[in-house]
LOLUM-179212 format. One record per residue (C-alpha): residue in three letters; chain; x, y, z. Coordinates in pm, whole numbers. Each point is the difference from the previous one (the first is absolute). Example, Ala and Ser with C-alpha at 12.3 -4.5 7.8 and 13.67 -1.06 7.14 Angstrom:
2
REC,ALA,A,1230,-450,780 .
REC,SER,A,137,344,-66 .
//
This chain:
590
REC,MET,A,13099,-19769,-3091 .
REC,VAL,A,-350,-149,35 .
REC,GLY,A,-141,221,-259 .
REC,MET,A,251,-69,-261 .
REC,LEU,A,-83,-400,94 .
REC,ARG,A,-300,68,-45 .
REC,SER,A,44,114,-366 .
REC,PRO,A,-215,-198,-284 .
REC,ILE,A,378,-97,-153 .
REC,ALA,A,195,-85,335 .
REC,VAL,A,5,-350,136 .
REC,GLN,A,-289,-33,303 .
REC,LEU,A,212,-127,276 .
REC,PRO,A,-199,-91,372 .
REC,LEU,A,124,317,200 .
REC,HIS,A,-37,-152,317 .
REC,ARG,A,313,-227,-118 .
REC,LEU,A,208,281,-53 .
REC,ASP,A,152,91,307 .
REC,ILE,A,122,317,-156 .
REC,GLN,A,75,376,110 .
REC,TYR,A,-88,308,-254 .
REC,PRO,A,206,311,79 .
REC,GLU,A,-114,287,-142 .
REC,ASN,A,238,0,-302 .
REC,LYS,A,-214,-233,-210 .
REC,PHE,A,232,-281,-37 .
REC,CYS,A,63,-302,188 .
REC,ARG,A,364,-34,122 .
REC,ASN,A,-78,-370,169 .
REC,CYS,A,-175,-161,-306 .
REC,PHE,A,201,128,-322 .
REC,ARG,A,339,-27,-25 .
REC,CYS,A,-23,235,-304 .
REC,LYS,A,-104,241,229 .
REC,LEU,A,-244,214,-258 .
REC,GLU,A,-127,291,41 .
REC,PHE,A,-368,137,-130 .
REC,GLY,A,-39,281,-173 .
REC,LEU,A,-85,174,-367 .
REC,ALA,A,227,-9,-293 .
REC,LYS,A,28,-201,-311 .
REC,GLN,A,-119,-378,78 .
REC,ARG,A,261,-264,8 .
REC,ARG,A,8,-357,-53 .
REC,ILE,A,74,-134,393 .
REC,TYR,A,91,-342,95 .
REC,VAL,A,-117,-47,397 .
REC,PRO,A,213,-282,157 .
REC,LYS,A,-106,-259,221 .
REC,MET,A,-96,124,366 .
REC,SER,A,135,-162,285 .
REC,CYS,A,-243,93,242 .
REC,ILE,A,-245,-216,-111 .
REC,GLY,A,155,-284,-38 .
REC,ARG,A,-129,-163,-327 .
REC,LYS,A,194,-178,-266 .
REC,LYS,A,-223,100,-271 .
REC,VAL,A,-119,423,-12 .
REC,ASN,A,-196,162,-259 .
REC,ARG,A,155,329,-170 .
REC,VAL,A,-119,286,142 .
REC,VAL,A,-9,363,-171 .
REC,LEU,A,-79,321,216 .
REC,SER,A,-163,278,-166 .
REC,HIS,A,-8,332,159 .
REC,LEU,A,-310,181,162 .
REC,GLU,A,-188,269,-164 .
REC,HIS,A,-62,192,316 .
REC,GLU,A,412,114,67 .
REC,LEU,A,-53,190,-323 .
REC,VAL,A,-33,317,235 .
REC,ASP,A,205,-80,230 .
REC,ASP,A,280,-87,-244 .
REC,GLU,A,-66,307,-209 .
REC,GLU,A,6,276,306 .
REC,ASN,A,345,-154,140 .
REC,ASN,A,126,-4,-348 .
REC,ASN,A,132,-329,86 .
REC,GLN,A,-97,-240,-237 .
REC,MET,A,67,-337,107 .
REC,LEU,A,152,-235,-288 .
REC,PHE,A,-63,-394,-103 .
REC,ARG,A,372,-180,94 .
REC,ASN,A,144,-262,-111 .
REC,ASP,A,330,-183,140 .
REC,GLU,A,111,-103,-331 .
REC,ARG,A,310,-175,139 .
REC,ASN,A,-263,-203,240 .
REC,VAL,A,-97,-147,-384 .
REC,GLY,A,189,-235,-207 .
REC,ARG,A,-70,-115,-364 .
REC,ARG,A,-136,-317,160 .
REC,ASP,A,-290,244,107 .
REC,GLU,A,-110,89,-363 .
REC,LYS,A,-296,-170,17 .
REC,PHE,A,-147,172,241 .
REC,LEU,A,103,391,-145 .
REC,VAL,A,-345,38,-210 .
REC,PRO,A,-276,43,200 .
REC,PRO,A,-336,-171,-119 .
REC,TRP,A,-183,330,-148 .
REC,GLY,A,239,33,-255 .
REC,ASN,A,347,245,-79 .
REC,LEU,A,-131,374,189 .
REC,ASP,A,223,218,-189 .
REC,GLU,A,-110,-110,-356 .
REC,ARG,A,-366,63,98 .
REC,LEU,A,52,324,135 .
REC,GLU,A,193,121,-310 .
REC,SER,A,-283,-121,-233 .
REC,LYS,A,-266,143,255 .
REC,ILE,A,194,347,-35 .
REC,ASP,A,95,-34,-364 .
REC,SER,A,-372,-53,-54 .
REC,VAL,A,-102,363,97 .
REC,PRO,A,-101,176,-330 .
REC,SER,A,220,274,-109 .
REC,ASN,A,-256,304,80 .
REC,SER,A,103,-54,367 .
REC,GLY,A,332,98,-78 .
REC,ARG,A,-114,363,-112 .
REC,VAL,A,182,109,317 .
REC,SER,A,228,-164,133 .
REC,CYS,A,-13,-210,373 .
REC,VAL,A,200,142,288 .
REC,LEU,A,-99,-318,273 .
REC,GLU,A,143,-341,-78 .
REC,PRO,A,-246,-280,158 .
REC,ARG,A,132,-267,205 .
REC,LEU,A,-176,-337,-41 .
REC,HIS,A,-99,-211,273 .
REC,PHE,A,-187,-398,37 .
REC,LEU,A,-306,108,178 .
REC,GLU,A,-132,-209,296 .
REC,GLU,A,-394,153,-23 .
REC,ARG,A,-118,-129,-340 .
REC,ASP,A,-352,195,75 .
REC,GLU,A,-18,234,-219 .
REC,GLU,A,-250,243,197 .
REC,VAL,A,248,-29,282 .
REC,LEU,A,278,124,-257 .
REC,SER,A,-181,260,-154 .
REC,LYS,A,-118,163,400 .
REC,ARG,A,399,15,63 .
REC,ILE,A,63,175,-336 .
REC,LEU,A,-268,233,72 .
REC,ASN,A,104,51,373 .
REC,LEU,A,327,60,-120 .
REC,SER,A,-79,236,-281 .
REC,ARG,A,-221,221,269 .
REC,THR,A,297,33,205 .
REC,ASN,A,226,71,-267 .
REC,LYS,A,221,-264,14 .
REC,VAL,A,96,-19,-380 .
REC,ASN,A,239,-247,16 .
REC,SER,A,-127,-250,194 .
REC,ALA,A,-350,17,-242 .
REC,PHE,A,201,-38,-275 .
REC,ASP,A,189,-279,108 .
REC,LEU,A,-323,-182,114 .
REC,TYR,A,-184,82,-333 .
REC,MET,A,271,-125,-213 .
REC,SER,A,48,-355,180 .
REC,MET,A,-362,-20,19 .
REC,GLU,A,17,79,-433 .
REC,VAL,A,301,-294,-15 .
REC,SER,A,-187,-252,226 .
REC,GLY,A,-331,9,-226 .
REC,LEU,A,-152,197,238 .
REC,GLN,A,-235,318,-99 .
REC,PRO,A,-105,248,253 .
REC,ASN,A,-329,195,38 .
REC,LEU,A,-93,279,-195 .
REC,HIS,A,-6,221,347 .
REC,ALA,A,348,-70,40 .
REC,CYS,A,154,13,-302 .
REC,ASN,A,-164,360,-53 .
REC,SER,A,86,94,356 .
REC,LEU,A,331,-59,-115 .
REC,ILE,A,61,200,-285 .
REC,ALA,A,-136,233,202 .
REC,CYS,A,313,-26,269 .
REC,PHE,A,226,19,-275 .
REC,LEU,A,-167,331,-227 .
REC,ARG,A,46,160,416 .
REC,ASN,A,332,-89,27 .
REC,GLU,A,78,112,-349 .
REC,PHE,A,52,-391,-147 .
REC,PHE,A,-160,54,-325 .
REC,GLY,A,206,-232,-213 .
REC,GLU,A,-118,-295,262 .
REC,ALA,A,-329,125,-8 .
REC,LEU,A,-47,-70,-405 .
REC,LYS,A,186,-312,57 .
REC,VAL,A,-250,-93,266 .
REC,PHE,A,-269,106,-251 .
REC,GLU,A,78,-178,-294 .
REC,LEU,A,37,-354,221 .
REC,MET,A,-376,106,81 .
REC,LYS,A,-74,74,-360 .
REC,LYS,A,137,-374,-64 .
REC,ASN,A,-161,-160,275 .
REC,GLY,A,-344,164,-59 .
REC,VAL,A,-74,156,344 .
REC,THR,A,18,405,-143 .
REC,SER,A,-308,190,116 .
REC,ALA,A,-105,401,-75 .
REC,HIS,A,173,107,321 .
REC,THR,A,349,-171,-121 .
REC,TYR,A,-40,206,-308 .
REC,SER,A,-72,262,170 .
REC,LEU,A,305,26,214 .
REC,ILE,A,231,-113,-283 .
REC,LEU,A,-162,263,-212 .
REC,LYS,A,66,297,225 .
REC,ALA,A,348,-120,80 .
REC,VAL,A,92,41,-377 .
REC,ALA,A,-121,335,-18 .
REC,ARG,A,156,90,257 .
REC,VAL,A,347,-127,-85 .
REC,LYS,A,-67,33,-381 .
REC,GLY,A,-269,216,-35 .
REC,CYS,A,-353,30,-163 .
REC,ASP,A,114,-98,-326 .
REC,SER,A,167,-316,128 .
REC,ALA,A,-327,-80,166 .
REC,VAL,A,-227,45,-248 .
REC,GLU,A,212,-240,-222 .
REC,MET,A,8,-289,266 .
REC,PHE,A,-356,50,18 .
REC,VAL,A,-125,-72,-364 .
REC,GLU,A,239,-343,46 .
REC,LEU,A,-169,-105,257 .
REC,GLU,A,-338,104,-86 .
REC,CYS,A,98,-215,-303 .
REC,GLU,A,81,-275,185 .
REC,SER,A,-245,34,283 .
REC,ARG,A,-244,-29,-245 .
REC,LEU,A,29,-415,-9 .
REC,ARG,A,-11,14,362 .
REC,LYS,A,-241,240,114 .
REC,ASP,A,173,166,294 .
REC,PHE,A,-65,361,-83 .
REC,ASP,A,-222,153,122 .
REC,VAL,A,-135,403,71 .
REC,LEU,A,249,62,287 .
REC,VAL,A,304,-65,-278 .
REC,TYR,A,-171,249,-234 .
REC,ASN,A,-51,243,337 .
REC,THR,A,391,-37,45 .
REC,MET,A,91,77,-339 .
REC,ILE,A,-256,311,2 .
REC,SER,A,193,120,306 .
REC,ILE,A,330,-48,-150 .
REC,CYS,A,-60,192,-290 .
REC,GLY,A,-207,275,159 .
REC,MET,A,318,43,257 .
REC,ALA,A,160,101,-363 .
REC,ASN,A,-254,227,-100 .
REC,ASN,A,-36,-268,-301 .
REC,TRP,A,-403,83,-102 .
REC,ILE,A,104,-230,-360 .
REC,GLU,A,67,-334,198 .
REC,ALA,A,-265,35,261 .
REC,GLU,A,-239,58,-260 .
REC,LYS,A,124,-289,-152 .
REC,MET,A,16,-227,335 .
REC,TRP,A,-386,118,72 .
REC,ARG,A,-95,-137,-406 .
REC,SER,A,188,-302,47 .
REC,LEU,A,-177,-32,306 .
REC,ASN,A,-304,-34,-129 .
REC,LYS,A,79,-185,-306 .
REC,ASN,A,137,-298,170 .
REC,GLY,A,-370,4,191 .
REC,HIS,A,98,107,355 .
REC,GLN,A,-188,222,225 .
REC,ALA,A,97,331,82 .
REC,THR,A,-78,120,408 .
REC,THR,A,-24,304,125 .
REC,VAL,A,434,3,86 .
REC,THR,A,43,-26,-389 .
REC,TYR,A,-243,264,-99 .
REC,GLY,A,119,241,253 .
REC,LEU,A,421,-44,-114 .
REC,LEU,A,-177,76,-358 .
REC,VAL,A,-206,323,133 .
REC,GLY,A,327,87,169 .
REC,ILE,A,249,-49,-237 .
REC,PHE,A,-206,179,-331 .
REC,MET,A,-81,318,255 .
REC,ARG,A,373,39,58 .
REC,SER,A,90,-53,-360 .
REC,GLY,A,-275,248,-139 .
REC,GLN,A,-241,-274,-187 .
REC,SER,A,-288,74,97 .
REC,GLU,A,-196,-175,-263 .
REC,LEU,A,91,-338,166 .
REC,VAL,A,-51,117,336 .
REC,ILE,A,-353,-17,-148 .
REC,ASP,A,35,-322,-173 .
REC,VAL,A,84,-116,294 .
REC,TYR,A,-285,102,208 .
REC,ASN,A,-213,-110,-323 .
REC,GLU,A,98,-308,53 .
REC,MET,A,-8,-22,398 .
REC,ILE,A,-349,79,4 .
REC,GLU,A,-20,-308,-257 .
REC,ASN,A,154,-220,216 .
REC,LYS,A,-243,104,265 .
REC,LEU,A,268,149,270 .
REC,GLU,A,-72,287,189 .
REC,PRO,A,334,295,-27 .
REC,ARG,A,154,69,306 .
REC,GLU,A,-28,382,115 .
REC,ASP,A,343,55,-102 .
REC,MET,A,-75,-116,-361 .
REC,MET,A,-361,210,-44 .
REC,GLN,A,237,322,65 .
REC,ALA,A,249,-101,-271 .
REC,ILE,A,-294,-106,-239 .
REC,ILE,A,-169,323,59 .
REC,SER,A,314,242,-55 .
REC,ALA,A,96,-262,-348 .
REC,SER,A,-388,50,-109 .
REC,THR,A,20,436,49 .
REC,LYS,A,312,-12,-189 .
REC,GLU,A,-193,-176,-275 .
REC,GLY,A,-247,219,33 .
REC,ASN,A,-209,-294,92 .
REC,TRP,A,-241,209,239 .
REC,SER,A,-259,-245,-14 .
REC,LEU,A,230,-289,140 .
REC,ALA,A,153,210,288 .
REC,LEU,A,-341,104,102 .
REC,ASN,A,-114,-353,1 .
REC,VAL,A,326,-143,212 .
REC,PHE,A,-112,295,252 .
REC,LYS,A,-274,-83,55 .
REC,SER,A,73,-356,60 .
REC,MET,A,316,144,220 .
REC,LEU,A,-273,186,213 .
REC,ASP,A,-273,-298,-14 .
REC,SER,A,266,-219,133 .
REC,GLY,A,80,239,270 .
REC,PHE,A,342,84,-71 .
REC,SER,A,158,352,5 .
REC,PRO,A,138,155,-388 .
REC,ASN,A,337,129,99 .
REC,SER,A,39,450,-107 .
REC,VAL,A,156,-148,-362 .
REC,ALA,A,-329,-197,-67 .
REC,TYR,A,-212,317,73 .
REC,ASN,A,176,217,-168 .
REC,SER,A,60,-203,-332 .
REC,LEU,A,-368,-106,-28 .
REC,ILE,A,-62,408,97 .
REC,ASN,A,237,103,-290 .
REC,SER,A,-157,-283,-257 .
REC,LEU,A,-337,141,59 .
REC,GLY,A,81,344,-37 .
REC,LYS,A,112,-50,-311 .
REC,ALA,A,-274,-200,-79 .
REC,GLY,A,-213,311,60 .
REC,GLU,A,-210,-218,278 .
REC,ILE,A,-15,268,263 .
REC,LYS,A,-293,-124,201 .
REC,LEU,A,226,-335,28 .
REC,THR,A,310,148,67 .
REC,PHE,A,-135,222,310 .
REC,TRP,A,-128,-307,85 .
REC,VAL,A,292,-202,73 .
REC,PHE,A,168,325,140 .
REC,ASP,A,-300,-1,295 .
REC,HIS,A,79,-391,59 .
REC,MET,A,382,148,8 .
REC,LYS,A,-116,275,262 .
REC,SER,A,-231,-309,210 .
REC,SER,A,333,-185,46 .
REC,ASP,A,336,52,190 .
REC,LYS,A,188,100,-370 .
REC,LYS,A,-2,357,-6 .
REC,PRO,A,61,248,-325 .
REC,ASP,A,314,74,-120 .
REC,GLU,A,102,223,-293 .
REC,TYR,A,-31,-261,-244 .
REC,THR,A,-352,-74,130 .
REC,TRP,A,-97,429,-41 .
REC,ASN,A,185,8,-326 .
REC,ALA,A,-226,-274,-147 .
REC,LEU,A,-312,139,132 .
REC,LEU,A,56,307,-155 .
REC,ASN,A,106,-152,-360 .
REC,ALA,A,-317,-162,24 .
REC,LEU,A,-180,307,56 .
REC,TYR,A,170,178,-312 .
REC,LYS,A,-11,-286,-245 .
REC,GLY,A,-371,17,113 .
REC,GLY,A,-59,378,-59 .
REC,ARG,A,-54,86,361 .
REC,TYR,A,220,286,-45 .
REC,SER,A,-147,182,281 .
REC,ASP,A,-5,-312,248 .
REC,ALA,A,384,-86,-48 .
REC,LEU,A,34,378,126 .
REC,TRP,A,-183,-82,294 .
REC,LEU,A,134,-275,79 .
REC,PHE,A,364,161,-41 .
REC,GLU,A,-97,276,252 .
REC,SER,A,-129,-279,260 .
REC,ILE,A,316,-206,-33 .
REC,LYS,A,192,342,-8 .
REC,MET,A,-142,94,370 .
REC,LYS,A,-27,-379,157 .
REC,GLN,A,263,-167,-165 .
REC,LYS,A,254,250,-62 .
REC,SER,A,295,-207,33 .
REC,GLN,A,-120,-231,-279 .
REC,LEU,A,0,267,-259 .
REC,ASN,A,299,-31,-306 .
REC,PRO,A,20,145,-359 .
REC,HIS,A,-210,-315,-166 .
REC,LEU,A,-321,150,272 .
REC,TYR,A,115,390,-141 .
REC,ASN,A,22,-103,-347 .
REC,THR,A,-359,-130,1 .
REC,ALA,A,-150,296,162 .
REC,LEU,A,168,243,-249 .
REC,MET,A,-141,-226,-324 .
REC,CYS,A,-347,13,144 .
REC,CYS,A,29,373,59 .
REC,GLN,A,119,-9,-363 .
REC,ARG,A,-321,-174,-111 .
REC,LEU,A,-194,221,151 .
REC,GLY,A,215,322,-52 .
REC,LEU,A,47,144,338 .
REC,TRP,A,326,165,-59 .
REC,ASP,A,5,179,324 .
REC,LYS,A,-76,-329,203 .
REC,SER,A,328,-163,-237 .
REC,VAL,A,203,318,122 .
REC,GLN,A,-73,-79,338 .
REC,ILE,A,106,-358,33 .
REC,LEU,A,271,52,-208 .
REC,TRP,A,105,263,313 .
REC,GLN,A,-127,-267,277 .
REC,MET,A,265,-177,-177 .
REC,GLU,A,296,226,-7 .
REC,SER,A,-93,124,344 .
REC,GLY,A,8,-396,136 .
REC,GLY,A,408,-34,-96 .
REC,MET,A,-129,-295,-279 .
REC,VAL,A,176,41,-295 .
REC,VAL,A,-184,117,-267 .
REC,PHE,A,55,-154,-325 .
REC,VAL,A,-87,100,-389 .
REC,GLU,A,-287,-219,-31 .
REC,SER,A,-137,227,319 .
REC,TYR,A,53,328,-166 .
REC,ASN,A,-105,-136,-330 .
REC,LEU,A,-365,-87,106 .
REC,VAL,A,-1,378,145 .
REC,ILE,A,118,139,-327 .
REC,ASP,A,-264,-223,-189 .
REC,THR,A,-312,100,249 .
REC,CYS,A,82,393,-62 .
REC,GLU,A,12,-151,-417 .
REC,VAL,A,-416,-97,82 .
REC,ALA,A,-79,271,215 .
REC,ARG,A,161,276,-316 .
REC,THR,A,191,134,233 .
REC,PRO,A,362,67,-118 .
REC,LYS,A,131,253,182 .
REC,VAL,A,-15,-191,331 .
REC,ALA,A,152,-308,-211 .
REC,LEU,A,287,180,-94 .
REC,GLN,A,37,102,347 .
REC,VAL,A,21,-341,109 .
REC,TYR,A,237,-57,-278 .
REC,GLU,A,227,260,135 .
REC,HIS,A,-5,-144,374 .
REC,MET,A,71,-343,-148 .
REC,VAL,A,310,99,-159 .
REC,HIS,A,109,223,327 .
REC,LYS,A,-50,-323,206 .
REC,GLY,A,237,-167,-177 .
REC,CYS,A,-219,-238,-180 .
REC,THR,A,97,-61,-394 .
REC,PRO,A,-309,20,-247 .
REC,ASN,A,-92,-283,-233 .
REC,THR,A,-171,36,-320 .
REC,PHE,A,-304,-14,129 .
REC,THR,A,9,268,247 .
REC,TYR,A,85,201,-354 .
REC,LEU,A,-297,-122,-198 .
REC,SER,A,-226,83,298 .
REC,LEU,A,189,342,28 .
REC,ILE,A,-32,59,-366 .
REC,ARG,A,-392,-92,-42 .
REC,SER,A,-99,226,345 .
REC,CYS,A,192,298,-204 .
REC,ILE,A,-166,-52,-353 .
REC,TRP,A,-350,-51,179 .
REC,GLY,A,79,348,227 .
REC,SER,A,136,165,-304 .
REC,LEU,A,386,7,158 .
REC,TRP,A,148,-6,-376 .
REC,PRO,A,326,173,121 .
REC,GLU,A,33,-275,281 .
REC,VAL,A,-69,-289,-221 .
REC,GLU,A,273,105,-250 .
REC,GLN,A,243,76,286 .
REC,ILE,A,-102,-312,145 .
REC,VAL,A,59,-220,-330 .
REC,ASP,A,378,243,-57 .
REC,SER,A,142,-85,385 .
REC,VAL,A,-38,-364,-28 .
REC,PRO,A,203,-285,-213 .
REC,PRO,A,-154,-28,-332 .
REC,ASP,A,-347,-251,22 .
REC,VAL,A,-159,-61,-296 .
REC,SER,A,-296,-121,263 .
REC,LEU,A,20,406,132 .
REC,TYR,A,-5,192,-355 .
REC,ASN,A,-319,-258,-110 .
REC,ALA,A,-212,112,273 .
REC,ALA,A,112,373,9 .
REC,ILE,A,-95,-20,-372 .
REC,HIS,A,-303,-172,30 .
REC,GLY,A,-143,239,290 .
REC,MET,A,78,279,-221 .
REC,CYS,A,-176,-134,-283 .
REC,LEU,A,-274,-72,157 .
REC,ARG,A,-9,337,147 .
REC,GLY,A,79,156,-327 .
REC,LYS,A,319,119,39 .
REC,ILE,A,132,-132,-347 .
REC,MET,A,299,280,-16 .
REC,SER,A,136,-124,315 .
REC,ALA,A,-75,-339,-75 .
REC,LYS,A,164,-2,-318 .
REC,LYS,A,335,229,153 .
REC,LEU,A,19,-313,253 .
REC,TYR,A,-50,-308,-274 .
REC,ILE,A,283,186,-187 .
REC,LYS,A,217,27,327 .
REC,MET,A,-84,-370,64 .
REC,ARG,A,121,-103,-342 .
REC,ASP,A,329,199,17 .
REC,ARG,A,109,-245,301 .
REC,GLY,A,-50,-300,-220 .
REC,LEU,A,-358,-71,194 .
REC,GLN,A,-237,-198,-153 .
REC,PRO,A,-357,72,41 .
REC,ASP,A,-315,-268,34 .
REC,GLY,A,-225,-5,-240 .
REC,LYS,A,-293,229,155 .
REC,THR,A,280,268,53 .
REC,ARG,A,89,-13,-456 .
REC,ALA,A,-425,-56,-22 .
REC,LEU,A,-57,306,200 .
REC,MET,A,291,224,-142 .
REC,LEU,A,-61,-153,-389 .
REC,GLN,A,-406,133,53 .
REC,ASN,A,43,361,137 .
REC,LEU,A,277,26,-242 .
REC,LYS,A,-219,-71,-279 .
REC,ARG,A,-220,243,108 .
REC,ASP,A,247,267,51 .
REC,SER,A,162,-89,-339 .
REC,VAL,A,-387,100,-137 .
REC,ARG,A,11,318,142 .
REC,LEU,A,377,110,-56 .
REC,ARG,A,20,-112,-392 .
REC,LYS,A,-146,352,-107 .
REC,ARG,A,294,159,174 .
REC,TYR,A,309,-236,9 .
REC,PRO,A,124,-137,-299 .
REC,THR,A,-9,-389,-90 .
REC,PRO,A,395,-114,96 .
REC,ARG,A,-124,172,370 .
REC,ARG,A,-254,-247,50 .
REC,SER,A,209,-284,-121 .
REC,LEU,A,245,68,239 .
REC,ASP,A,-246,-41,291 .
REC,GLU,A,-160,-323,-145 .
REC,ARG,A,420,-111,-31 .
REC,ARG,A,39,98,399 .
REC,LEU,A,-321,-271,101 .
//
């Protein structure tokens, strides 16, 4: 009661003259015959009769207000008390006391609620605030109370106090408003958070943290597209207030990244630079992560170049991502520079960065740099894996160092046998093909089969190609028969290698048998006819050509040219022996 009498809108009475006892139920039974209770409710117009215990003839009206610190107790007990007035004691003679000096509060409440922008109604509110008169008029004190209520998730009390301040013309500070919005979002009151946000915009007390909270909530509830649409609207409004900063853009880039929407993320990045904001390391880190996941290696390089122009140092994970992006774009020089920067900064690249850089340098034919990076990898705590060995073998093969590649393959087979895979075997077989080592290729093929590895048709084709280079057609036929026996289905490349190998070995029956035993394929006929014409087997080529045309296959230009050239020679030689109709028939067959 003492605190209520000290209210700025109450009458200051000398307390030592009041011989009154104050019970704990918050109302005085001796002073007020109306027996008023104190609590939160819609404020009503109250008439207070004369106090008999004071003994004064002329008594001022006392307006009672509720103390805000009792909000928590009222909410926990779920027993909010209401202002009540015993209307039976109020007659029509007291109408002049029905309207308080601050006016009709119900009308002001309705006008305040109606003044909330229409955007706040996009999601309906669940809570209905209960307004009360505020004894405390200090905005900082009330803001601290809102902050404490929000931190302890007292949603109803915090919302009641906030709306009461709004109606009373008091403005909570920015920290309290942001904490209230965060409290609403934690407790899934999305509509109330939007309502407070719209009031904050109207009062001009928003900040970048406010926008970030709302945008993340919109993205979670309505999706990324709705958040982007809201961001565009807020960005246009914020240009007048200048309350957007890089934090809001980082929030939107993060939202786009979670939705894998790299197109909108790039737009946010461009808009950030266009509006004169300075991107931070966090911004560039988010962009690099989004673009890497989306496979936009070129944009990753652009982000890195802009970061270097702004004199910002990339983080270790960003450097590793930039190395991978640079190698995918074939820019091994940039990847090597970033790699050296990591070493100078004391960072340790991961295995993916090592492997991608070794592979890129190997494709470029930079053998020395490839093994320089490999030496750094061995000196670090990163162990070479099967991708590393494959990149090294490919580098030696691309550089024409086939013998060194075979030596490295044998070293891997002796020391790292568990890391052998079909790619390593095929690279070794390609080196054997280049060197014409048919016996070595057959040995490697046998090792693949004996090791329990599944041998695909590409490996058999490489061995048959090696036999073709070494002019060992019989070995090629044996490998072919073994391939069929193992249940591996030959393809067109297998038959082409066999036909060429048999032609160079003068195995003409085998050539015809291969062509007749497979489904009609114009490429096989063309290869057989070319080989026969080059080896002087014109009559055999002619028969095969006629068979090819009878099957409805169209020869290529080289085959037609070879046949016409050889038929002209035969026509001159046979003109005296055969009549003209026979020669015309041969020309018509072409």
